[in-house]
ZANUSE-165278 format. One record per residue (C-alpha): residue in one letter; x, y, z. Coordinates in steps of 0.001 Angstrom, whole numbers, padded with zeros to 6 digits, always signed. Layout:
// residues N
aXYZ ...
END
This chain:
// residues 260
c+010306-007764-000166 r+012234-011066-001827 q+009947-013083+000195 a+006636-010690+000128 l+003662-012070-001581 r+003039-010982-005078 s+000129-011928-007237 t+002063-012313-010496 v+005543-013883-010712 g+007782-010438-012183 p+011056-008751-011754 e+012659-008738-008804 v+012592-005954-006461 d+015182-003854-006093 f+015491-003030-002462 a+017658-000037-002257 r+015439+002000-004799 a+012321+000813-002742 e+013609+001974+000524 r+014463+005320-001182 e+010953+005646-002485 h+009693+004844+000709 q+012111+006901+002343 l+010761+009572-000122 y+007257+009170+000185 v+007459+009517+004509 g+009464+012650+003693 v+006483+014254+002131 l+004199+013699+004783 r+006789+014634+007163 g+008898+017116+005554 k+006646+018822+002701 l+003006+018472+005056 g+004440+018616+008840 l+002197+015639+009675 q+003329+013551+012309 v+004424+010015+011235 l+004958+007005+013180 e+006978+004611+011778 l+007041+000992+012423 p+009710-001197+012823 a+010710-003626+010225 d+009998-006863+011162 e+012444-009125+008700 s+010467-012159+009441 l+006664-010600+007964 p+008282-009560+003970 d+004563-007990+003971 c+004694-005489+007029 v+005616-002705+004761 f+001783-002610+003949 v+000502-001252+006903 e-002544-000386+005872 d-003928-003929+005867 v-003950-004504+009390 a-006036-001777+010749 v-008994+000516+009702 v-008906+003663+011671 c-012411+005948+011778 e-012248+009073+013848 e-011780+007521+017708 t-012016+003786+017358 a-008818+001402+015491 l-010660-001882+013960 i-007228-004597+013943 t-008250-006780+011021 r-007763-010569+010569 p-005816-010213+007240 g-006773-013094+004508 a-003258-014329+004172 p-002261-016145+006968 s+001364-015071+006579 r+000167-012135+007940 r-001078-012473+010951 k+001333-011388+013159 e+001480-008180+011811 v-001218-007063+013833 e+000889-007182+017249 a+003060-004041+016474 m+000147-002043+014845 k-002014-002804+018142 r+000880-001685+020395 v+000350+001836+018202 l-002692+002140+017998 e-003206+001716+021608 s-000356+004187+022514 l-002681+007166+020581 n-005912+006393+022602 l-007646+005210+020238 n-010135+002258+021051 i-009387-000441+020271 v-011746-002989+018330 e-009773-006659+017744 m-011103-009024+014778 v-011091-012532+016319 d-013229-014684+014615 e-011566-017351+012839 n-014366-017188+010240 a-013283-013543+009323 t-010772-011991+006699 l-010536-008343+006174 d-007401-006659+004502 g-007623-002704+004893 g-006663-002741+000928 d-010502-003628+000446 v-011547-001019+002714 l-013200+002256+001050 f-014061+005007+003562 t-015675+008136+001509 g-016113+010263+004434 r-019868+008983+004630 e-019689+005802+004213 f-017956+002176+003462 f-017414+000077+000843 v-015842-003801+001119 g-014519-005447-001605 l-014953-009106-001457 s-011603-010768-002482 r-009270-013683-002161 r-008620-011669+001306 t-011678-010321+002570 n-014793-011910+003423 q-018638-011224+004054 r-017595-012352+007999 g-014582-009441+007635 a-017309-006425+006065 e-019846-007650+008698 i-017764-007238+011375 l-016311-003804+010153 a-019808-002586+010316 d-020607-003929+013445 t-017955-002046+014670 f-018453+001447+012618 k-022173+001397+013456 d-022616+005472+012548 y-021980+004296+008629 a-023284+002591+005587 v-021140-000121+004839 s-021767-002050+001384 t-019888-005191-000307 v-019106-004692-003922 p-017057-008144-005307 v-013641-007302-006406 h-012346-010661-009031 d-009377-009281-011131 s-007506-007772-008583 l-005975-007932-005311 h-007624-005837-003847 l-010893-003167-004257 k-008242-000294-003598 s-006131-001613-006190 f-008391+000123-009033 c-009551+003072-006829 s-009115+005170-003437 m-010930+008436-002466 a-009125+011697-004372 g-010970+014425-002471 p-014083+014813-000722 n-016563+013450-002660 l-014469+012232-005420 i-013068+008966-006387 a-010541+007831-008862 i-010874+005167-010702 g-009209+002693-013314 s-010719+002181-016324 s-010625-001435-016858 e-013817-003284-017462 a-013288-004757-013950 a-012503-001283-012253 q-015737+000342-013928 k-017923-002082-013105 a-017050-002068-009525 l-017974+001781-009391 k-021310+001020-011129 t-021983-001135-008060 m-020904+000840-005479 q-023102+003888-007097 q-025922+001540-007275 m-025439+000755-003886 s-024893+004637-002429 d-027862+006995-001733 h-024761+009484-002816 r-023676+010977-005978 y-020163+010768-006159 d-017808+013060-008806 k-015638+010464-010627 l-012326+010672-011936 t-011296+008014-014883 v-007739+007424-015349 p-005974+004983-017944 d-003528+003168-015739 n-005711+000785-012710 a-002887+001037-010587 a-002425+004882-010888 a-006092+005069-009745 n-004675+004596-006216 c-003769+007965-004638 v-003688+009779-001172 y-005703+012290-000481 l-005716+014621+002825 n-006849+017294+003501 i-004712+019281+005690 p-005712+022967+006903 s-003019+025146+006468 k-002370+023453+003068 g-006383+022234+001889 h-006146+019521-000509 v-003619+017824-001226 l-003000+014779-003291 l+000149+011684-003407 h-000687+010874-006926 r+002153+008273-008996 a+004628+009419-010893 p+004211+010853-014596 e+007480+008565-015437 e+005601+005920-014362 y+001866+006225-016054 p+002015+009597-017486 e-001173+009811-018863 s-002685+008781-015244 a-000466+011585-014261 k-002580+014027-017026 v-005160+013415-015677 f-004455+014352-011690 e-003135+017596-013353 k-006621+018394-014162 l-006925+019044-010454 k-007074+022722-010275 d-007561+022741-006510 h-005028+020657-005130 m-001858+020519-003703 l-000675+018005-006362 i+002475+015823-005288 p+003793+012850-007558 i+005462+010097-005773 a+007358+007264-007916 n+006538+003618-006448 t+007685+001175-008949 e+009343-001250-006529 l+006793-002206-004404 e+004180-002223-006985 k+006018-005717-007906 v+004535-007252-004949 d+000952-005598-005071 g+001978-002449-003422 l+000386+001231-003955 l+000434+004308-002453 t-002628+003838-000133 c-000710+000615+001072 c+001991+002107+003290 s+000005+004289+005834 v-002717+004524+008092 l-003960+007962+008329 i-005414+008751+011370 n-007156+012249+012109 k-006178+013310+015772 t-004505+016433+017003 s-000911+017337+017245 e-000710+016710+021569 l+000314+013548+020609 
END
């Protein structure tokens, strides 16, 4: 964590606390929700490797191995590729040297993709994603003031986009709404970082939402608490946020039955 990339200089990461928070995150997915969790081995030479979301985009049976925008992260794809191959997914590798794509810039709504064009993701990366997932519309959204598109938005339900209240976040949402043939509901939260949450639809549990803890973002937590149809699980993420990590960053969700 100490060498991890960060967009702003800030306080040191408390490594022990970061580890505890990550174990709680994994514990919720595995213990509370009964999901199968595959943990990639840590690689001390790759300080950003905990942010697995950036190196793969998985939709149905296909996994796109990305080409991360930060050159120091390119080797992270190797461990991810091995794990996804072991799950018998169709693997597509982004090998074009002109392309960059971080999974943190990819918002899949269940019916289409929005791809943030940011410091880490370019037009060519978005085109390769569109070629890979031909069944879905792909629209690009300029991202200026944040690291990734999902730094200020994510899906909070089957048709519900959680969005931060900053001007840049609201402008990006407007762009997404204009580009889509579909009308999404929106859930605006006061804090951009809190708009990054993890939505799961689990057969035995229904709508599940992992969102930032009230002690971190009290006003945003109040907004999530209005979602009466969801099982709400607050998760603290204070340490990884210091190096730009949010809740979706630390997992790649794969919808497969449990015969693995």
